[in-house]
N, C-alpha and C positions, 0 to 999 in steps of 0.2 A: 699125025705128028711126024715130021720128017726125021727127027732124032730126039731122044729123051732129054729132059732137063738134067743138068749136073748140079752138084751140091752148091756150087758158087751162084748159080741162078736163083736157087731157093733162098740163099742167104741175102742176096741183093733185093729180091722181092719182099722178103720179110722186113728187112731193114727200112725200106721206103715206107711200107705200110705202118710200121711201128713208129718211126720218127716223123713221118709226114712230108719229107722232102729228100731230094737226091743229095743235097749238100750235107744234111744231117746224117743220112745213111752212109755217105762216104766217110765221114768222121767216125762213125760207129764201127765201120769195117776196116778203118785205117788204110783206105785206098783213095785214089783221086776221084773227083766228081765225074770226069769223062769215063772212067773205068766202070762206074756204076751204071751210067747211061748206056754204055755199050753192052753191058751184061744184060740189062733189061730189054734192050732192043733184040739181042740174040735170043733171049728167052721167048719173046713174043713170036719171033720167026719160027722157033722150034715148035711152039704150041699151035701156031697158025691161027691165033686169035689175040686180040688186044687185052692187056691187063690194066692199062692206064689211058686216061684221056689227057691229051696235052693241050693246055690252055694258058696263054700268056706266059709261057715259060715255066709253067707248073705242071706236075704230074698228079692227076686225080684218079685214085683207084676206082675201077668199075666193079660191077657185081661179080664178074669172073674172078677178079683178084681176091675179093672177100671170100668166095667159095673155096679158093685154094689155100687160104691162110691157115685153116685148122689143120689140114694135112701137112702143110709145110712146118707148122709149129711142132707137130708130132714127130716128123722126121728129124728136125734139128734137136729136139729134146732127146730123142733116142741116141743121137750121136754124142750129145753132152753126157748122157749117162754112161756110154761106152768109155769116153775119155776119163770120166770121174772114176769109173771102176779100174781103169788102167793105172791111174794115179794111186789108188788104194793098194793095188797089187804091188806096185813098185815100192810103196812105203811099208809093205809087209802088214797091212791092216786087214781087218775082217771084211766080209762081204757087205753090200748094201741091201737091206731088206725093205721092200716096199709093201706097206700094209694099207689096204683101203677098207673103209667101214662106214656105217651110218653115223651121223653126228652124235646121236645118243650113246652109241657104243664107244665112239672115240672119246667122249667126254667122261664117261662113267666106268667103263670096263677096261679099255685099252691101257690107261696109265698103270694100273696094277699089274697087268700082264707084262708090259714092256719093262717095268722096273725089275721084275724077276729075270726077264730075258737079258737085260743089260748086265745084271749081276753075273750071269753065266757066260755072256759073250761081250765083254767090255769093249772090244775093238770093232764091233759091228756098228754100222751106220744105219739108222732107221728112218725111213721116209714115210710119213703118214698122210693119206689122202682121205677126205671126207665126202661121201656121195650118198644118194639114195640107194635103196637095195638093188634096183634094176641096174643102175650104173656100176654098183660094186661088182656084180656078176660079169657085166660087160667088160670092165677094165681088166679083170683077172683073165677072162677068156681071150682078150686081145694082147696078153702078155705085157700089160702096162703096170701090173702089180703082182707080187709073189703070192699073196694070200688076201682073202677078203672075208668080212664078217657082216651079216645082216639078216633081216627077216627072209624067209623062204620066198623065192621067186620062181617062175617057170624055168624048166630045164634049158640050159644053153649047151648046144652040141660041143662035145669034147671037154666040157668043164666037169671036174670032180667036185663033190660036196659031201658034207656030213653034218648031221644035226649036232649042235653043241649044247643046246638047251631048249626046253619047251617053257616059254615064259607066259605066265598067266596074265590076262588082261585085267587091270584094276581100274577103279573109278576115282578120278581126282576131282575133289570139290573144294570151293573156297572154304576156309577154316570156319567161317561164321554161318555157313549154310545150315538149314534146319536138319538135313539128313546127316551132315557131319556132326552136329551137336548130339544127335541121337546115337551115333556110333553103330558098329556092326556092318554086315554086308549091305550092299545097295542093289536092289532088284531093277531090272530093265523097266518094268511097268511104273516104278516110282520116279522115273526120269522123263516121262512123256511130256510134261509141261515145263521142263527145264531147258534153258538155252544150251545148245551143244556146240562145243568147239571140235570140229571134225578133223581127223588126220588126213582127209582126202583119200583118193584112191590110187595115188602114185604107186604104192606098194601093196595094193589090194586089201589093206587093213580095214577100210570102210566096209568092204563086202563082208568081212568076218563079223564086224559089229552089227551090220544089218541082220545077219543070221540070228544074233542074240535077241533081236526085237521081233522076230517073225511071228511069235505068238501074241504080240501086242496089237492093238488096233491100228497103230501107226508108229512112225519114227518121231523122235523129238525134233524140234525145229533147229536147223543148223544156222548159227549166227556168224560163224567164222570158220574158215578152212586153214589149218596150219599143218602141213605135211611134216615139218620138223617138230618132233614131239617135245623137245625142250622148250620151244617157243609156245606150243600149245599149253604146256603146264604153267608157264609164266603168265599166260593169259588167264588161266584159272586163278592163280595167285592174285591177279588184279581184280577178281570178282566178276569176270565177264560171263562165265558159264562153267560147265563141267566138261571133262574129256575122259575118254577111255583109251588107255594105252598100256604099255608094259611098265613094270616097276623100275626100269633103268633110270629115269630122271630123279628118283627119290634122293640120290646122293647129292644132288646139286641144287635142290629147291630150297628157298629161304624157309627156315623153321618157323612154324606157327602160322603160316599164311595159306597152307594147303593141307587138306585132310584126305588121306588115301584109304580106300576101302575095297575089300573083295567085291567083285562084280558077279552077279547071278543073272542068267545062267553062265556057268563057267566056260570060258573060251581061252584057248592058248595060241600063241604065235611061235612056230618053230624058228629058231635062230640057227643059221647054218654058217659053216666055214666053206669057202670056195677056193679052189686051187687048180693049177695045171700041173700034171705029174712031171712033165719035162722041165718045169721051171723051179719047183720047190722039192727038195730032197725029203725022203720019208722021215728021217730023224728030226729035222727041223719042223716039218709039218706036225708030227705027232706031239712034239713038245709044245708048239703053239696051241694046238687043240686042247691039250691038257690044261694049259694056263687059262684058256678061254672058259672051259668048263668050270674050273675052280672059281674064277671071278664071277661068272654068271650065277653060280650056285649061291653066292652071298647076296645077290641082288633080287632074289625071287620075291621078297616082300610079303605082304599079307597073304595068308592061305585062305 
């Protein structure tokens, strides 16, 4: 590369990719069409490779442009966040707190936490992102979020974390299932001939479940994979099969359609908070961890 791209180059590339034409990109950026064309041409000269194929007066993005888009989006979003923070400082408002967590945590635990947080910091602006546990840790490590919450994942270099709860895995059954009608704990060997809705192995939860069946002759047959536990529990409510996951979805499930039971042998999932020390202050971090522990303690469910 003879010289690096400037921000105006990234704006022009993104605008064309998003709108689909130079004309629409020019309108979006409030500049002339020749200005956008010249900026794109200059960007390609700097990069020393083509981003668009020119056919019959139209620009068609190639694979190189698609590869660059994610990083361009991240760079522009970062600048947007800087400008938004500057506006809040100018207006005398509180900071913007970015929280990333798994969908189940976001739907069941985070609302109670942030209700208390907002009561104590009414001028703060909170941005919530929902991802799987691996992405939670990655976003925090990449400074794209202030704090994250999710099941334990392998250590990420430079990332601090702390366990906020050990959640027991429980068995979700359709309300009319014979084991549900019987009541009490459900053993692994009682599920061998039942259709299983698996959480998949995105967050290594399937591995933990497999350990619980290691003394059985085999695993139950998986009929569906649902990494999002709220979706898996909804499938149970529809009568498709059983699933084994944390008690978090209990607050959101339709009453009377799902029966939840302790699962034997007992297995637990460590839920962690993730943060980078330079991004989140100690006082804020400890308060958020305290709120998370309090909310999760009410969601433990069947013993």
